[in-house]
N, C-alpha and C positions, 0 to 999 in steps of 0.2 A: 504494500500500500504506500509506503514511503517513497518507493521509486516512482510510482504513478504520480504522487503529489509533486515530486521534483520535476516531472516532465512538463507540467503546465505552468503558464505564467500566473503571477499573483493576481492579475486583474480577472482572469478566468476563474480562479479559485474563489475570489471575492464574489463574483456574480453567482456562482453555484451556491455559495453560502446564503446569499440574499434570496435566491429562489427557494432554498430549503426553509428559510424563515417564513416566507409567504405561504408555502404549502403547509407548514406546521399549523398556522392559524386556520387554514381551510380544513385540515384534517381534524383539528379539535372541534370545529363547528360540525363536521360530519358525525363524529362520535356523539356529540351532545344532542344533535337533532334526532339521530336514530333512536337513542335510548329514551329521550323525553317524549318521543312520538309513540312509544309503547313497545318497541322491539327489545328482545333480550340483550343483555350486555355482550354476549358472544357473537351476535350477528354482525355488527359493524367491525369487530376485531377480526373475525374470520374473513369477511369480505376484503378487508385491507391487506391481509396476508396472502390470500389466494388470488384475488382479482388485481389488486394494486393498480387501480385506474380511477382517479378521483371523479371524473365526469360520469363514468358508468356507474360508480357506486352511488353517487348522489341520485342519478336517474332511477336506478333500480329501487332504492329505498323510497324515493319520492312516489313512485308508482304504487308500491305496496302500502305506504301510509295514506295514499289517496283512495285506497279501496280496490286497486287493480290486482290481478292474479299474478302468480309466479311466472307464468309463461310470458305475459306482457312485460314484466319487469326484466326478464332475461333478454327478450328480444330488443327492448329499448337500449339496454346496456351494450348489447352486441353492435347495434347500429352506431351508437356514439363512439364505440371503441374501434370501429372499422377503419378510422383514419390512421391507425397505427400500422396497418398493413403496408402502405407505401413507405412509411418510415423504416420499416424492417428491411426493405430492399435497399434503402439509401445508406444504411449503416451495417449492411451484411458483412463488410470487410473487417469490422471490429469484433465479430462474433466467431471468428475462426478458432478451432481447437476441439477438444474432446466433446462428446455429446452432452455431458453434464454441464459443461461450461456454456455451450450454446443454449441449453435449456434455461440456465440461470440468466443469461443475457436477455432471452426473450421475455422473461418475467420482469426484468428491470427496464424494459423498453417503454419509455414514456415520451410525451411531447418534449419535455425538458432535456432528457438525456440524449434524445435524437438531435435536438437543436444544437446543443453544445458540441456534439460530435461532428455534425455537418459543418460547423463554423471553422473547424481546425483543418489545416492543409496537410500537415505532416501526419503520416499513418500512426506513429507512436502517440502523438498528441490526440488524435482522434480516439484512439483506444483508451487513453487515460481519461479524457473528458467524459466518455460514455460511462466507464465503470465507476469513476469517482462520483459523478452526478447520480447515477442509478443507485449505487449502494447508499450514498448519503440520504437521498430522498426516501428510499425504502425504510431506513432506520428512523428517520425523523417523522415520516408520515405515520408509521405504525405506532410510534410512541405517542404522538399527538392524538391519534384516534383513541387510544386507551385512556389517556388523561381526559379527553373530551367526553368519552362515554361515561366515565366515573363522575365527571362534573354534571353531566346531563341528568343523572338520577337525582342530584341535589337541587339543580336549578328548576327543574319541572317545566316551566314555560319558557322555551328558548326564544320565542317570538318577542318576549318582553325586552330582551337584550340585543335584538337585531340579528341573531344567528341565522334566522330563516332567510336572510338576504344573501348568505354565502354562496349557495348554489347558483342562483341566477347571475350573481356578480362574476363568478368564475367562468361560466359559459359565455357571458357577454364579452368578457376579456378575450376569450378564444375566437369569438365571431368577428369582432370589430376589424382586425387587420385584413380579413378576407373580403370585407364589403367594399373595398376600393375597386374591385373588379365588377364590371357591369353585369356580366353573366351570373356571377355569384349573387349580386343584389336581386336580380330577377328571380332566381331559383329560391332564394331565402324568402322573398316577399310572397311569392305564390304559395310556397310551402306553409308559411305562417298563416296566411288567409285560409287555406284549406283546413289546417288543423283547428283553428278557432271555430270555423263553421261546423265541424263535426263533433266538437267537444261535448255539447249537450246530449249527443245521441249515442256515443260509443263509450266503452269502458276506459278507465284511466290507463294511460300508456299508449293506447292505439293512435291518438292524434299525432304523436311524435312520429310514428311509423308512416302514417298517411301523409305526412309532410313531404315524403319522397316524391309526391306528384310534382313538386317544383322542378324536378330534374327534366321533365318533359318540356319546360319552357326556358331552359338554360341556353339552348342554341349551341352552335358550333363555335369553338374558339377562333378568334381572328389571329392573323399572323403576328401582329404586334403584341397581343395578349399572351400568345404562346411563348414568344421570346422573353417577355418579362417574367413569366413564371419560371422559365428555365434558369434565369439569372439568379433568382432568390427563392428556391423551393421551400426554404424553412419559414418564409414570411407570409405564406398564404396557404389556406386550406382549399381543397377542391370544392366546387360548388355543391356537390351532393352532400358533403359533410356539414357545410355551413347552413344549408337549408334545414337540416335536422337540428343543428345546435340552436338556431334562432328560435325554433319552436320549443326546444327544451327549456330555453330561458322563460318563455311564456308559461310552460308547464310548472316550472319551479315557482314562479310568482303566484300562480294559481294555487 
């Protein structure tokens, strides 16, 4: 671990530490909201260890607490987490090694660990950035979830202290950078309208999935847009994921 730390610049290590601090606050909110909503203590802890995907965890718990079934919760989480698939291809070079190491790396793949790895040019620095960020986030996130879950049992009403705003705030932060693209804005808007329209008539969780109809209105990428996406892949989400994320923000607020 020390050799990995010496590989990266101090500025990168500082940025990773700041990301861990921000995620710790979100993780504590997740644990508190889950337990105060009526879920057993072990549920948010198990989700954090086994799933380790903040957006998907919030979405799944939100669906369950809203009265949705387990199938809708799992499907919603899978849709939100699908954005990690292209990230896996982008950082595949840092996951070389025995099968157990690749399996561990897949578990540690997050938006943050992929982004820090992609920013590095040197192969050794890419590998160091991925593993340092991934391991640090895993430890910090799970510790924060445990503390938040314990606190949630004491707080009772998390809405009174504003923790209910954590989920929509996190997803909104993920969505905003991608809305600079016209195709993404169109897909997100159509998906949001469709989800709002069907919300009174379908079970909780399904509006997020039905937001995928926005993909039909995204259109084909123009030459300029494609070139811009190739230059900075880490700064934008594909239209299909943004459409779902925007509606997920609405679901979290609801």
